[in-house]
C-alpha positions as CSV (number, residue, x, y, z in Angstrom):
1,M,-27.7,34.7,-27.4
2,M,-27.8,31.3,-29.1
3,N,-27.5,28.1,-27.0
4,Q,-25.8,24.8,-28.2
5,A,-29.1,23.4,-29.6
6,G,-29.8,26.7,-31.4
7,Q,-26.3,26.6,-32.9
8,E,-26.8,23.0,-34.1
9,E,-30.0,23.9,-35.9
10,G,-28.1,26.0,-38.4
11,L,-25.3,23.5,-38.8
12,T,-24.9,20.7,-41.3
13,N,-24.9,17.1,-40.0
14,G,-21.1,17.0,-40.3
15,Q,-20.6,20.2,-38.4
16,A,-23.0,19.1,-35.7
17,L,-21.2,15.8,-35.4
18,R,-17.8,17.6,-35.0
19,L,-19.3,20.0,-32.4
20,D,-20.7,17.0,-30.4
21,L,-17.3,15.2,-30.7
22,Y,-15.6,18.4,-29.5
23,F,-17.8,18.6,-26.4
24,W,-17.4,14.9,-25.6
25,L,-13.6,15.1,-26.0
26,Q,-13.5,18.1,-23.8
27,A,-15.4,16.2,-21.1
28,L,-13.2,13.2,-21.5
29,V,-10.0,15.3,-21.1
30,M,-11.4,17.0,-17.9
31,A,-12.2,13.6,-16.5
32,L,-8.8,12.3,-17.3
33,I,-7.1,15.3,-15.7
34,A,-9.2,14.8,-12.6
35,L,-8.2,11.1,-12.4
36,I,-4.5,12.0,-12.8
37,L,-4.8,14.6,-10.0
38,V,-6.6,12.2,-7.7
39,F,-4.0,9.4,-8.2
40,T,-1.1,11.8,-7.9
41,F,-2.1,13.6,-4.8
42,V,-4.7,11.6,-3.0
43,G,-4.0,7.9,-3.7
44,R,-2.3,5.5,-6.0
45,V,-2.9,2.0,-7.3
46,V,0.0,-0.4,-6.6
47,G,0.5,-4.1,-7.4
48,V,1.4,-6.7,-4.7
49,D,4.4,-8.7,-5.6
50,G,5.0,-11.9,-3.6
51,S,3.3,-13.9,-0.8
52,S,4.6,-12.1,2.3
53,M,1.2,-10.6,3.1
54,E,-0.9,-13.7,2.7
55,P,-3.7,-14.3,3.6
56,T,-4.5,-10.5,3.8
57,L,-3.2,-9.7,0.3
58,R,-2.1,-12.1,-2.4
59,D,0.5,-11.9,-5.2
60,G,-0.9,-9.9,-8.1
61,D,-3.5,-8.0,-6.1
62,M,-3.9,-4.4,-7.1
63,V,-4.4,-2.1,-4.1
64,L,-5.5,1.5,-3.6
65,L,-3.4,3.6,-1.3
66,Q,-4.2,6.7,0.8
67,S,-1.2,8.9,0.2
68,I,-2.0,12.5,1.1
69,S,-1.5,13.5,4.7
70,Y,-1.0,9.9,5.8
71,Q,0.8,9.3,9.1
72,P,1.7,5.6,9.8
73,R,-0.1,4.0,12.7
74,Q,0.4,0.6,14.3
75,H,-1.4,-2.3,12.4
76,D,-1.8,-0.3,9.1
77,V,-0.8,-2.1,5.9
78,V,1.5,0.2,4.1
79,V,3.5,0.3,0.8
80,L,7.2,1.3,1.1
81,T,9.7,2.2,-1.6
82,K,13.0,1.5,0.2
83,P,15.1,-0.9,-1.9
84,F,17.0,-3.6,0.0
85,G,18.7,-6.8,-1.0
86,K,17.2,-8.0,-4.3
87,I,14.0,-6.0,-3.8
88,N,13.7,-2.8,-5.8
89,G,9.9,-2.3,-6.3
90,P,7.2,-1.3,-3.9
91,I,7.0,-3.4,-0.7
92,V,3.7,-4.1,1.1
93,K,4.0,-4.8,4.9
94,R,2.1,-4.2,8.1
95,V,3.2,-1.6,10.6
96,I,4.1,-3.3,13.9
97,A,5.5,-0.3,15.7
98,V,6.0,3.4,15.2
99,G,8.6,5.8,16.5
100,G,9.4,5.5,20.3
101,Q,7.9,2.0,20.6
102,H,10.0,-1.0,21.7
103,V,9.6,-4.3,19.7
104,T,10.6,-7.8,21.0
105,I,10.3,-10.9,18.8
106,D,10.2,-14.3,20.7
107,Y,10.6,-17.1,18.1
108,D,10.2,-19.8,20.8
109,A,6.8,-18.5,21.9
110,G,5.9,-17.3,18.3
111,T,5.0,-13.8,19.6
112,V,5.7,-10.2,18.9
113,T,5.7,-7.8,21.8
114,V,5.3,-4.0,21.5
115,D,6.0,-2.0,24.7
116,G,5.6,-5.0,26.8
117,E,2.2,-6.2,25.3
118,I,1.9,-9.3,23.1
119,L,0.2,-8.3,19.9
120,E,-3.1,-9.9,19.0
121,E,-2.6,-10.9,15.4
122,P,-5.7,-12.7,13.9
123,Y,-4.4,-11.8,10.4
124,L,-1.4,-14.1,10.5
125,N,-1.1,-17.0,8.0
126,E,0.5,-19.4,10.5
127,A,2.6,-19.4,13.7
128,M,5.9,-17.7,13.4
129,E,8.9,-20.1,13.4
130,H,12.6,-19.6,13.9
131,P,14.2,-18.3,10.7
132,P,16.2,-20.8,8.7
133,E,20.0,-21.1,9.3
134,G,21.9,-18.3,7.5
135,S,18.8,-16.0,7.3
136,L,19.2,-12.3,7.6
137,R,16.2,-12.1,9.9
138,T,18.4,-11.4,12.9
139,I,16.7,-8.4,14.5
140,T,14.8,-9.6,17.5
141,E,14.7,-6.5,19.7
142,V,14.7,-2.8,18.8
143,T,13.4,0.6,19.9
144,V,12.0,2.3,16.9
145,P,13.6,5.8,16.4
146,E,11.2,8.7,16.0
147,G,10.2,9.2,12.4
148,S,10.6,5.5,11.6
149,I,8.5,2.4,11.6
150,F,9.0,-1.4,12.1
151,V,7.2,-3.5,9.6
152,M,6.5,-7.2,9.2
153,G,4.6,-9.4,6.6
154,D,1.5,-11.3,7.7
155,N,3.1,-14.5,6.2
156,R,5.9,-14.3,8.8
157,N,7.8,-17.4,7.8
158,H,8.0,-16.2,4.2
159,S,8.6,-12.4,4.6
160,D,11.7,-10.3,4.4
161,D,10.8,-7.3,6.6
162,S,12.2,-5.2,9.4
163,R,13.6,-8.3,11.1
164,N,16.0,-8.4,8.1
165,E,19.2,-6.5,8.9
166,L,19.3,-5.1,5.3
167,L,15.9,-3.4,5.8
168,G,15.7,-2.8,9.6
169,V,13.5,0.0,10.8
170,V,12.2,2.2,7.9
171,D,12.2,5.9,7.7
172,E,8.6,7.2,7.3
173,R,9.7,9.1,4.2
174,Y,9.9,5.8,2.3
175,V,6.1,5.2,2.9
176,L,4.0,5.7,-0.2
177,G,0.8,5.3,1.7
178,R,-1.7,3.1,3.5
179,V,-3.5,0.3,1.7
180,I,-7.3,1.1,2.0
181,A,-8.8,-1.3,-0.6
182,V,-8.2,-4.1,-3.0
183,V,-9.3,-3.1,-6.5
184,L,-8.3,-6.2,-8.5
185,P,-9.0,-9.0,-8.9
186,L,-12.7,-8.2,-8.7
187,S,-13.4,-11.3,-6.7
188,D,-11.4,-9.7,-3.8
189,F,-12.7,-6.1,-4.4
190,G,-13.4,-4.2,-1.2
191,L,-12.0,-2.2,1.7
192,L,-9.1,-3.7,3.6
193,E,-10.1,-4.6,7.2
């Protein structure tokens, strides 16, 4: 039985080159198929659009998601696909509460309370202020139904989130996955804390 090197000894230079190209192309196709399977079933790369998650994530960041077998948990940063208002693309927000938890928002104190405990939120951009007059951020108290989540942006004063009556609590089926890392720009590359 002849191996690849033995086969190449009896080939012309052109035939050997074609054989090498065939093996390289075969390896490239297999790598591409593996990447497609990983990004389809394990994770995805999604772009951040807007400033609602600053300073955690910035407009234009590309993030890697954990998609397969993900169950939303409080404090996770997630990507949603639920369209509302003028927003049609993926939405990046932080999970404040999951099914069965009770959320209270106190604009005077600038706090969010879940099940009677004020959340410690060191990731916030600035203190939460009252929404401007005419804002749709009218939800200030809710018990999250099972199978749903309540989400908010880290840049609270510039975020349309579950406080907005058009979005409200979000069914978990709209969750694409949890943000696990920033992949671009390279200056911000790394795991999300």
